[in-house]
Each structure stands twice: as C-alpha cells, then as structure tokens.
N, C-alpha and C positions, 0 to 999 in steps of 0.2 A: 729142410726149408728154414730160411732165416726169418726171424720176426722183425718187422719194421719198428724202429724206435719211435716213429711218428711224431706226435706232438711234444715228446719229452725233450727233444733237442733244443728248442727255443728256451725252455726253462733253464738249461745249462748256461746259455748265454746270459740270461737274466740274472742267474745266481752269481756268475763270474763278474758281471758288471757291478752288481750290488756289493760284492765283496771288495772289489777294487775301490769303489766309492767310499766305503766305510774305512778301509785301511788308509786311504789318502787323507780323509778327514781327520783321522786320529793322528797322523804324522803332522799335518798342518797345525792342528790344535796344540800338540806338544811343542812344536817349534815356536808358535806364537806365544805360548806361556813363558818360555825362556827368553824370548826377545823382549817381551813386555817388562819383565822384572829387571832385565839388564839395562834397558833404556831408562826405566824409572830410577834405577840406582845411579846411573850416570847424571841424569838431569838434577835429581835432588842432591847428589853429592856436590855438584858444582854450586848449587844454591847455598848449601851448607858452608862450603869453602869460602864463598864470597861474603856471606852474612855473618858467619860465626855463631849463629843461633841453632841450638839443638832442636827446638820445636818449630815447625814440623819437619823441616828439610832433613836434619840430621837423623831423626828417628826413622823417617821413611827410607832414607838412603841405607841405613843400617839393616832395616828389615828386608829391603830389596836385595842387598848383598847376601844376606842369609838365604834367601830364596834361590839366588843364582848358585850359591854353593850347594844347596840341597839338590837342585836339578842336576848340577854337574856330577855330584857323587852318585846319584841314581843312574846316570848315563854310564859312568865308569864302572860301577859295581854290577851292572846288568850282565848276566851270563851270556857269553857269545856263542852262537851255534855254528 
C-alpha cells in the first residue's frame, strides 16, 4: 500500500513560490544597486564636467565610479557553476 502525501503537497508549492520570490528579489536588488551607482556617476560626472568644481559633483562622481568598478569586479570574479 502506498501512503498518501496528503497535505504536504501544497507546502511544496508554497516553498517553491517563496524561494522564487526571494531569488527574484535578490536579483532585482543587485541590479538596482548597480544601476543606481552608474546613473549617479553619469549625472554627477556631467555636473562636474560643466561646473569644474570638485565639491560635491566631482567627489560623488568619483565615489560612484568606484562603486561601479567594485560591482563589476564582483560580478566578473564570481565563480561560475
């Protein structure tokens, strides 16, 4: 005789849905972090280019470019499976 899995099957669907939601949220958050620093670097870089003043546009543009480089290096150095 086989035992019925009964009420456990809906829990598998719930767990799979939750896992998908968490993974998608992580991917979206990671992408938004890269986009934000890249956009900020571009906007503040243009302000620095037109004004020639280091504070605050040049400083923020430089810090944002460093963050873009850091995120890029993390993506490239991640082990591929």
